[in-house]
N, C-alpha and C positions, 0 to 999 in steps of 0.2 A: 552096437546092440548085442553082438556076440559076447562082448566082455560082460555086459549086464546079465546076459542069459546064463553065463557061467557063474556069476555071483549068486543069482537067484536059484541055482541048483540044477540048471540044464546040463545036458551031456557035454563033456569036454574030453578032448583026446589026451591032453597033458596032465601032469600032476595037479591036484587041487590046491589053490593057495590057502594060507591060514586066514582066520577071521581078521586078525590085525592087519595083514597085508591087504586084504580086500577093502577094509575100511580106509586104509591109507590111500589106496588108489581112488576110492570114491571121493575122499576129501580133496585130493589133487584135482579131480575132475570138477568138483564144485568151485574150486578156487580159480582154475585156469580156463574153463570152457567159456567161450564167448556167446554161444547159443543158449537162450533161455530154456529150450526144451532139454538140452543135455544136462544143464544144472538141475532142472526139475526132476529128471529121471534119477540123477545121482542122489538127490535129497530123499526121493522116495525109497531108494535102496537103503540109504542110511536108516530111515524110519523102520524098515522091515528088520534090520539087524540090531536095532537099539535095545530090544528087550533081551535078546540072547547074549549080545556082546555089549552090555550096558557100560562096563568100565572102559572098554576100548573106544566106543563111540563118544563117551563123555570126554575122555582125555584128548582124542585126536580131532573130533568134529565140532566141539562146542564153539570155538572161535569162528569157524567157517559158517556155522548156522546163524550166529549172531550177525555176521556180515550180510548174509542173505536177507535177514529181517530188515537190515538198514537199506540195502540197495535194490531189492526186488519187491518193494511194497506194492507195485502196480499189478503184480500177478498174485491173486489170492490163493491159487492152488499151491504154489511153492511155499508161500508164507504158512499155509496150513500144515504142510508136511514138516517144515522146520519147527513149528511150535509143537507138533505132536512128538517129534524126535526129542526135543528138549524135555518135554514132559516125561517121556519114558525114561530118560536118563536121570532126572532129578527126583521123580516120584518114587515112593517106597510101596505104593499100592500095586505090587506085582502078584501075579498068580503063583500058586504054590509050586507048580511044576517048573516055573521059570526061575525060581530062586536057587536052584541047583543045590550045591552043598554049603552055600553061604548061610551063616547063622543070622537070625533077625538083627542082632546087634551090629554085625558087619554091614548089613543092608542099610540100617539107619545111619550109620556113620558115612556110608557112601553117598546117600542122598544129601546129607548135611554138607559134606565136603563140596559136592558139585554146586549146591546152592550158594555156598560161600564164594566159590569161584565166579559164579554168574553175577552175583550182586556186588562183587568187588568194584565193578564199574557201575556206578549208580545210573548212568545213562541207559543201561540195559533195562532196568526196571521202568524208567520213564518211557522208553520205547515200547515196552510191553503195555503200559497204560494207554499209550496212543493207539496201539493195535486193538485193544479191547473196545475202543470207541467205534471201530469199524462195524458196520451193520452186517457185512457178509458173514453168513453162518460159519463157513470154513475157516474164518479168521477169528471171529469173536469167541466161539465156543472153546477151541483149544487154548486161546489166550487166557480165558477165565480159568480153565483147569490148571494151566501152568502157573498162574499167579497164586492160585490157592495152594498149590504144592510148595511154592517158595515160602509162603506164609507158614505152612506147617513145619518146614524145616528150620527156618531162621525168622521166626515171627517178629521179635522186637526190632531187628535190624531192617527188615522189609517195611514194617510199619513206619519207622522213622523216615525212610526214603519216600514213601507214599505221602506222609504227612507234610513234608517240605516241598513236594511237587505241586506246581500250580494246579489248583482244582483237582488234585489227585483223588480225594475221597468222593467228590461230587461226580466225577466221571463214573466211578463204580456204582454209585447209587442209581444210575440210569438202567442198570441191569434188571432192577426190580420191575421196571415198566416194560420190559421186552415181551412182545406178544408170544414168542416161542418159549414154551414152558420149560424146555430142557435148559435153556440159557438162564431163564429166570430162577429156576430151582438151583442151578449151580452158582448163580449170583448170590443166593441166600447163603450157600455154604462158604463162598468166598468172604462175605461180610461177617460170617461167624468167626473165621480165622482172623480177619482184619481187626475186629473189635475186642479180641481177648486181652484183658488186663491193660487196656490203654484208654484212660478216661478222656483224653483229648479227642481221640478218634470217635469214641462213643458219643460225645457231645455233638460233634460235627454230623455224624450219621443221624442222630436224633433230630437235629434241627434241619436236616435235609428231608423232612417229612417221612422218615422211616416208619414211625409208629402207624401212621395212616395207611401206608402201603402194605405193611405186614398184616395189620388187622383186616384189611380188605382181602388179602390172599387167604387168610384163615377162614373168613366168612365164605368166600367163593369155594373153598375146598370142603366145606361142610362142618366147620368147627371141630368138635371132638370126634365126629365120625369121619373126618378127613384122613388122608394117608400120611405118608412120611414127610410130605411137604409141610404139613401143619406142625409136625414135630420139629422140623428144621427152623421154621419161623418162630416157634416158641423158644427154642434154644437161643436164637439170635436176640429175641426180646429180653431173655434173662441176661445175656451179655450186656445189653444196653442199660438195664435197670439195676442190676445187683451192685450194691456199694457205690452207686452214683446218685448222690442226692439231687444234683441239678436235673438229671434226666427223670428222676422220680417225680420231682415237682412239675416238670414240663408235662409228663404223662398225666398227672392229676389235673393240672390246669387246662389241659387240652380236652378234658371230659372223655378220656379214653377208658377210665375205669368203668363207666357206664356200658361200654361196648363189650366188657368181659362177662356180663351177666348171661347172655345167650349160651355161653360155653357150657354152663352147668345146668341147662334145661334138659335133663336126662330122665328117662322113664324109671319107674320103680320095679319093673320086671327084671327077670334074670336073662333076658334075651338081648342080643346085640352087643355084648361086651367082648369085642375082639381084642386081641393082644395090642393092636395099634391104638384102639380107642382107650384102652387102659393106660398106655404110655402117654397119649396126648392129654388125657384128663389129669394124669399125675403131674405132667409139666405145667398145666394150667393152674393147678392148685399151688405148685411151687412158685409160680409167677405172682400169685396173690400174696403169698407169704413174703416174697421179696419186697413188696410195697409196704408191708406192716411189720417187718422184722424188728424185734426188740433192740437190735444193734443200730437201727436208723436213728436220726435225731428225733427226740420226742415230739416236737411240733409237726414234723413231716408225717410221722406215723399216725398221730392223732387225726390230722386232716384227711389222710387216706381212709382211716377207719370210719370217720363220719361220712365220707363220700360213699363208701361201700354200704353203709346202712341206708342212706337216702335213696340210692339207686336200686335197692332191693337185692344186692349181691349177697349180703349176709343171710337174708331170708332164704335165698335159693340154696346156699350152702347148708343151712339147717334142714331144708327139705331133703337133700341128699343124705344128711346125717341120720334122719329118721326113716329113710326109705328102706325097703326090703330088697334083697337080691343084689346089693351092691358088693362088688369084690372086696375082700378083706383089706388088701393094700390100699385101695381107693378110700375105703371107709376110714382107715387109720390116718391117711394123709388129710382127709377132710376134717377129721377131729383136730389134728394139729393146726390146720388152716383156720378153722373157727376159733381155736384157742388164741391165736395171735391177732385175729380181727377184733376180738373182744377185750384183749388184755389192756387194762388200765383205762378203758373207755366206758364211762358210766352208762351212757346211752345204750351202747351195744350190750353191756352186761345186763342191764335191765331187760332188754329184749330177749336175751338168751334165757334169763330166768323164767320168762313167760312161755317159752316153747314147750309144747307137750308132745309126747310120743303118740302115734296113732294106735293106741291100745284101748281095751275096754275093761275097766274105766281108764280114761286118759291119765297118764302119769307124766310128771315133769321130766324134761329131757335130762336134767341133772341127776335125777334118781335113777333113770334107766342106765345112764353112763356109769354111775357108781356101782350099779349091780354088776356091770362088766368088769370093773376094776377089782372088785373083791371076789370075783369068780375065778378060781384057779384053773378052770378048763379053757378060759379065753387065751388067745395068743399073747405072748409077752409084749410085743410091740404095741398091740392094741391097748393093753392095760397101762403101759407107759404113756400112751397118747391121751387116755382118759384122765390120768393123774395130771398131766400137763394142762389139759383143758380146765380141770377143776382149780388148779393153781392160778391160771390166767383169769378165771371167773372171779376169784377172790382178791386178785392183785389190785391194791388201792381201792377196794370196794367194801367200805365199812357196812354199807347196807346189806350186801350179800353175806358178809361175815356174820352179821347179827341174825339173818334169817337161818343160816346153817346152825349156829349155836342154839337158837331158840327151839329148834326141833329136838334138842337134847334136854331142855329144861322140863321139870315135872309139870308145870302149869300148861304146857303147850303140846304135850305128847298125845298123838292121836292113835288109838289102838286099832283102828279100822284100816289104816293105810301105812305103807312103808315110807319112812322119811329118810332124808339124807343122813341125819344124825344117827338113826338106828343102824343104817348100813355101815357107817363109819365105826360105830362101836362093835358091830358084828365082825367087821374086818380086823379091828384092833385086837380082838381076843380070839380069833379063829386059830386053827391048827396050821394054816398056811403062812409061812414066814413072810412071803412076798406080800400077801394081803395085810399082814401086821404092819410091815414097813410102809406100804402105800397109804393105809388108813392113818397111821401116825403122822406121816408127812402132810397129808391132806388136812387133818385136824390142826396141825401146827400152823398151816397157812390161814386157817380160820381165826387164829389168835394173833397173827402177825401185826405188830405195832398197834395193838388195841387192848389197852389196860382194862377197860370196862368189861370186855368179854372174858378176859382172863379171870376176873373176879366172879363173873356170873357162872363160869364153867365149874367153879368150886362147888356150886349147888347141885351138880348132877349126881344122882344116886343110881347105883346099879344093883339089880337083884341077882346075886350070884347063884343061889340054889334055894330050893323050897325049904322053908323053916328057918333059914338064916336071915339075920337082919341085913338090909342093903348097905353097901359100902360106897364111898365116894369114888368118882372116876379117878381122882388123883391117887387114892389109896390102892385101887385095883391095878393101876399102872405100876406102882412100886412093888406090889405083891408079885406080879408076873415077872418083873425085872429081877427080883430076888430068887425066883425059882430056877434060874439058870437055863433059860430057853436058848434057841438058836441065836447066833451072833447077829444076824440080820434083824431079828425081832428086837433084841436088846438095843441095837443101835437106833432103830426107829423110835423106840420108847424113850431112850435117853435124849434124842433130838427133840421129841415132843415136850419132855419135862424141862429141858433147858430153855426152849422157846416160851413155855408157859410161865416159868419162874422169873425170867429176865424182866427187869424193870417193873416188878409187881411184888411189893413187900408183903402183901397179904397172902399171896400164894406161897411165898417163902416160909412164912410163919406156919401155914397149914402143913407144908412139907416137913418142917422141923418138928412139928407137934407129934409126929409119929416117931417114937424112940428108936425104931429099928432102922430108919433110913440112913442116919449118919454113920453108925457102925458098919452097915453094908458098904457104903461108899468108901470109907477108909480102908476096909478090908480088901475091896477090889483093887484100890490104888496101890496098897502096900505090897501085894503079892507080886512075885516074879513069874509071870505067865508067858505063854508062847506068843508067837508073832500075831496070830489071829486075834488073841485077846488084847493086844496092845491098843487097838482102836477103842475097845470098850473101856479100858483103863483111862485113856485120854478123855473120853466123854464123861466118865465118872468124876475125873478131876475138874472138868469144866462145870459140871453140875454142883459140885461142892464149892467151887470158887464163886459161882452165882449165889449160892446160899450165904456166903460170907459178904459179898459185895453189896447185895440188895437186902441185907439183914437190918431190920429196924430196931434190933435189941429188945424186942418185946418179950421174948422168952429168956428167963434168967439163965437157964442151963445151956442155952445155945447162943449166947452173945458172940459178937465178932471175935473178941479177944480169946474166949474159951475155945472157939473153933480153930483159931490159928494156933493156939497152944497144943490142941489135939493133933493138928497136922505136924507140928514140930516134933512131937513125941513119937507118933506112930508111923509117920511117913517120912518126914524130913522135907524141909522147904525145897532143897535142890532136886530131890527125887520127885516132889510134887510138880515142880516147874517142868522137869524133863517129861513126865507122863502127860502133862498138859500139851506139850509140844508135839506129841505123837499125832495129834489130829491134823495140823497144818502140813506136816511132813509126809502124810500118806498120799500115795499116787492117786487114789480114787478121789481124794479131796481136791486135788489140783484139776482133775477132769471136770468135776461138778462145778467148780468155780468159773469155768470158761463161759458157759451160756445157760440161760434159764431152762431150756428144754431138757428133760431127763433123757439122755441117750446112753444106753448101756449095751454092751455086746452080749451080755448074758445076765440072768437074774442074780447070780452070785456077786456081780460087780455093782449091784444096786445098794449103795451104802450111804451116800451123802446127797443132800438136797442143795440146790443152788442158793436159796435164800438163807439156809442155815450156815453156809460158808461165810456169808456176809456177817452173820451174828458172831461167829467164831473170830473173824478178823477184828471185829469191834471190841470183843470182851477179853481176848487173850492177853493183851497188854495191860489193861486195867486190873485184871485179876492178879497177874504177876506182881504188880506194884502193891496191890492191897495185901498180899500175903506177907510182904516184908515190912509193912508199916507197923509202927508201935502203937500202943494204946493212946499215947498222947497225940500222935499224928492222926489217929482215927478220930479223936475228939476234935482236933483242929479241923479235920476234914468235915466232920459233922457240922461244926460251927460254920465253916465256910459254906457247906450245902444249905444250912438254914439261912445264912445271910443271903446267899444267892437266891434262895426261894423267896425270901422277903423282898429282895431287890426285884426279882421277877414279878412278884405280886404288885410291888409299887409301880414298876414299869407298865404292868398290865393295867393297873388302875389309871395311871396317867394316860396311857393309850386310849382307855375308855373315855376319860375326861376330854382328851383332845378330839376324839371322834364326836363326842357330844357337842363340844364347842364348834367343831367344823359344821355339824348339822345346824347349830344355832346361827353360825355365820351364813350358811347357805339360806336359812330361812330369812335372816335379815336382808341378805342380798335380794331375795325374792320380793320381800316387802318394799325395799327401795325401788326395785324395778316396777313393782305394782304402782307405787306412788308416782314414779316418773310417767308411767303410762296414763295414770289418771290425770296428772298435770297436763300432759299433752292433749288428752281428750278435752279437758276444761278450756285450754287455750284454743283448741279447734272450735269448741262451742262458742266461746267469746267472739272469735273471728266470724263465725257464721251469724251470730246475733248482730255484730256491727254491720255486716253486709246487708242483713235484713233491714236494719234501721236506715241504712243508706238508700235501699230500694224504696222504703216507705217515704223517705224525704223526696226522692225523685218523683214518686207517684203524686205526692202532695203538691210539688211545684207544678207538675203537669196539669193537675186539676185546677190549680190556682190560675194558670195561664188561660185554660179553657173557660173558667168562670169570668175572667176579665173580658174575654172576647164576647161572651154572651151578654155582659153588662153593656159593652159598647154598642151592640146591635139591638139592644132592648128599646122598644118604642114606648114612650110614656103616654099614659092615657090623658086625653084632653078634657079638662074640667070646664064646665059651663061657668062663665063669668057674668055675674050680675052687674049691670051698670048702676048708676045713680047712687053713689055713696058707699058701695061695697068695698071700694078700693082701700079705704081707710082700715076696715077690719082685716083685710088681707095683709096690709102693711104691718098692723100690730101683731098679727100671728107670726109674720116673718121675723119681727123683732124678737118675739119670745123664742122662736126656734133658733135664732142666732145666739141668744143668750145661753140656751141649752148646749148649743155646739161649742161655745166658748168654755163652758164648765167641763164638758166631756173632753175637750182638747187639753185643758189643764190636768184633768184626771189621767189621761193617756200619757202626758208628759211625766207625771209623777211615777206612774207605773214603769215608764221607760227608764227613768233614773234608778228605780229600785233594781230593775234587771241589770243595768250597767254595773251597779255596785256588786250585785251577786256574781256577775261574770268576773269582775276584778278579783273577788275573793276566791273563785274557783281556780284561777290561773296558777297561783303559787302552790295550791294543793295538788294540782295535776303535775306540776313540775317536781314536787316532792315525791309523789308516788312513782314518777317516771324513773327514778333511780333504782327501783327494786326490780330484780330480774323476773320475778314471777308474774308482774303486772305490766309488762311492756306493751302487750297488745291492747290492754285497757287504756293506757296512756294515749296511744295513737288514736283510738276511737274517741276518747274524751276531747282531745284537741280538735278533732274533726267536727264534733258536735258544737264546740265553742265557736269555731270559725263560721259554721253555718248559722249559728244564732246571731253572731255579730253582723253577718251579711243581712239576715232578715231584719235585725233592728235598724240597720242603716236604711233599708227599704222603708221601714215604718217611719223613720224620721223624715225621709223625703216625702212620703205620702202626707204626713202631718203638716209639713211645710206647704205642700200644695193646698191642703185643706185650709190652712191659715190664710193663704192668698185668696182663696175663694170667699172666705168669711170677710176679709177686708173689702173685696169687691162688692159683696152683699151689703156691707155697711155703707159703702159709697152710694150704691143704688138707693138705699133706704133714705139717706140724707137728701138725695136728689128728688125722691118722691115727696118728702116732707116739704121741700121748697115749692115744688109744683102744686101741691095741695094748698099751701098758703096763698100762692098767687091766684089760684083758681077760685077760692071761696068768695071774694067780693064781686066777682064778675058773674055769678050764677044768674042773677035776676035783672042785671042792668040792661043788657042789650043782646040782640040776637047775633051781633057781629062776632061775638066770641064763641058762639055755639059751635061753629065748625071747628074752632081750635080745641074746644072741650071734647068734642067727639073724637077728634084725632088723638088728643091726649089720653082719653079713656082707652082707645084701641091700643095705644102703646103700653098703657099700664096693664091691660089684660094680657098682652103678649109677654111682658116682663114677669107678671105673676106666674104665668104658665112656666116660663123658664126657671124661675126661682123654685117652684114646686118640684120640677124635675131634678134640679140640682140637690134640693133637700132630700129627695128620695134616694138619689145616688149616694149622698153622704150617709144616709141611714144604712144602706146596704154595705157601704164601705166600713162603717162603724161595726156592723155585725161581723163582717169578715175579720176585721182587726181584733175584735174580742175573741173570736174563735182561734185566731192565730196565736194570741197571747195565752189562751188556755192550753193549746198544744205545746207552746214553748214552756209553759210551767210544768206540764207533764213530762216533757223531755228532760228538763233540768232535774226533776224529781227522780226520773229513771237513772240519769247519770250519777246523781248523788247516791242512790241506792246501790248501783253497780260499784261505785267507788268504795263504799263502806264494806261491801261484800269482799271485794278484792283485797282491801286492807286486812280484813279479818283472815282471809285465806293465807295471805303473806305471813301474818303473825303466827298462824298455826303451823305453816311450813317451816318457819324459822325455829319454832319450838321443837317440832319433830326432828329437824336437822340437828339441833343442839343435843337432844336426847340420844340420837344415833351416834354423834361424836363422842358423847360421854361413854356410851356402851362400848364403842370401838376402842376407846382409850383403856377402859377397864380390861377389855379382851386382850389387848396388846400386852398390858402388864402381866396378866395371868400367863399368857403364852411365853413371855420372856422368863418368868419364874420357872415354868415347867421345863423350858429348854435348859436353863441352868442346872436344874435337878437332873435332867437326863444326861447332860454333859458330865456331871459329877459321877453318875452311874456308869459312864463309859458308853452310852448309847449314842451313835452318830446322829447328828441333827443337821438340818439345813443351814447353810451359811447365811449369816446376817446380811452380808453384802448382796447376796442374791435376793433376799427379802426386800432390802432397801431399794434395789434397782427395780424390782417388781412394783413396789409402792410408788416409786418416782414415775414409772410408766403409767400407772393408774392416774396419778395427779396430772400428768401431761394430757392424758385423754380427757379428764374432767375439764381442764383449762380450755382445750379445743372446743369442747361442747359448749362452754360458757361463751366463748367468742362467737361461735356460730349462732347461739341464741341472740 
């Protein structure tokens, strides 16, 4: 302990050892001591010396400290001392008084070198990841700080080691869930360093639920009112989302955009805007811009823009935009954010056009912003932001372009209110060159890729002064250009004119109609001016080239050939091409071409617009070729253009025809589907009717059985029989009834034969109609009817046979009665001996007469039932015949419609083939015929399957 006391500065009798010697003795003690307490004290002493003697401790003690981490893991105190010592050696975050005479560069190099030594053995980083998992505060916290320092010094190398370590990133994600805020907050800083410029780690961290945890922390800390922890979380979110399309999509699909809306719920007063709140809100706005950046894939940007509108985030941003008391830098960044949220999204652009400022009377937000843009007293960055917002509002928004241009037209000017068009004209011709440039660029964006508006803008008339006639906007622009104003103003006007005249022959004609324009341009190009004027010369050359390239030769004095001869005489072709190249070679041109947002370090550098650089890149080559073309080549080119236009018209016509035919095909398909559904409905109806007929038959058979039972249990009424000669009259009546029954029997047999012949005729007809697909159900129902009729007719035959047997029995009884009467007549008055026999005979006759009457009654009832049954059979046969005729008619109609459809489809195929041949001749790619045939074959297979199922 005396040794340590001497090291720590206590009194000592001998000479004081140097720092290097002390550190060497401590290292020997760490390496050789067997007692844990001695090693712990030595490591504690090294920690105290590590800041003052950083180099010596790093060189001599690093190996021993790493060994302590490996062997003494059971003691958290010595592990904590070792980690703190390594952190002091590797980290460059030293206090100013501890840096001594070392320069910052030397300090940076020292930390990087020690880091390289430490990570040379990858097991050291893996060991550190294991220690970070320890819950003990004295181990986990210094471990997190040390790993963060390693990432700051040698980020890519440490990232790669962690990436290949098993569950390396996942272990570090647990730091965000630590209940101790200091570890959680340092864990956020660690993940910041870990995710820098490494897409693979960014994806892993995102899918480890980082978005959810970070947004929860931001909410717990109070959103924009939170402290520096919110700032750190926002920086980590930017690392995860910037230039990482996968994470952006995951963020959107996870509905995390909706959780950003509360961030921007700030009051409109000027209180509560602390420096930290301004920083937090600035980072929040930047995070929104990361999701909708123009450099992102268009589909991803569009989906995020729509999500921001639907969740109300855009509306909240517009509220901040129109609020009072908002700091200037927050207002500027809000304008830039709104710009990119609405850029190219029609829905968001329409909403922004409807936003009004809270003024009296209310004014559109666009008008209020344009007021700031053309006001030279506003900050430069704010004016740039407003210009960017206006450009984004008009980007791919023909509706918005038309609304802006319409405010300039004579028929729509409202003298009672300030419009966007009036502000742009005012800025275009003001004395402030920056306002001139911004207004010219803004107006050029209103004409971008819109030939109709370019023609309409030619109608705009301006009143220059009292008593003078109005002049056109085009004329006023050329007048100011020729007056020799500032370079920035002339560059802005030239960009506007080039955009206006490009791809608009009518505007070129109006420009050439002024006889002063061409001499001014040629004079500007021909002069040898200073470096500042070279940019103007290049733009004048571009404008003259546009006047040649888009010239329709409607003015005799300014035809293409004459203008090219003028260039050859006064300028020279080579000189013209050289001046034209000044534009793309300019440094400010290269800066503007990089991104859509206008970002300039000073107003003097505000020369080029991003969209204009695209126009220059498109036209520079074609204008150079056009200058060297001869008149014959021009004629050929004109002919080619006309031919191409004709071909385009033909292709457009054919496209229109194809679209119409496609519509007709769709209608025919719909009709076919309708007919199929109707056919299915009819088949269903037929099936239902067949089932109803079967039900009626079953009910009829049941009633018939019940009626037979009632007849069997019916008791016949007993008639009084008169004796003494009445028997003969009864017998004669019975004879008459028998004769009638015979006649009826013959009549029934005749009707039965007719029915049999009718059924025989129906059989082949049913078989014939059974082959037709549309009447399959009718065939089965007709056969069922015929089978039932045959069964019923068989029953009738059986009943008639029974009746014939009964009639034969009655005839036999009648003959028997006749014999008995003949034998009884001579004996009536001879003797009384036969009286008893006569009485007995009379009784028997009375009984037999009663039986015959009952049988006759039963036969009468049977006759009635047979007649009723025959009537029902006749009606059934008539119904079947009617159904058969209807089905045959429907089948014929269906065949006719199908034939008509086949004829139409055949004609359609011929027309399509002819059109495709014409399109192939024109060089338009068409669908391969093999694909079409395979699709047709698939359709035929499906139709065949449907027929088999039917």
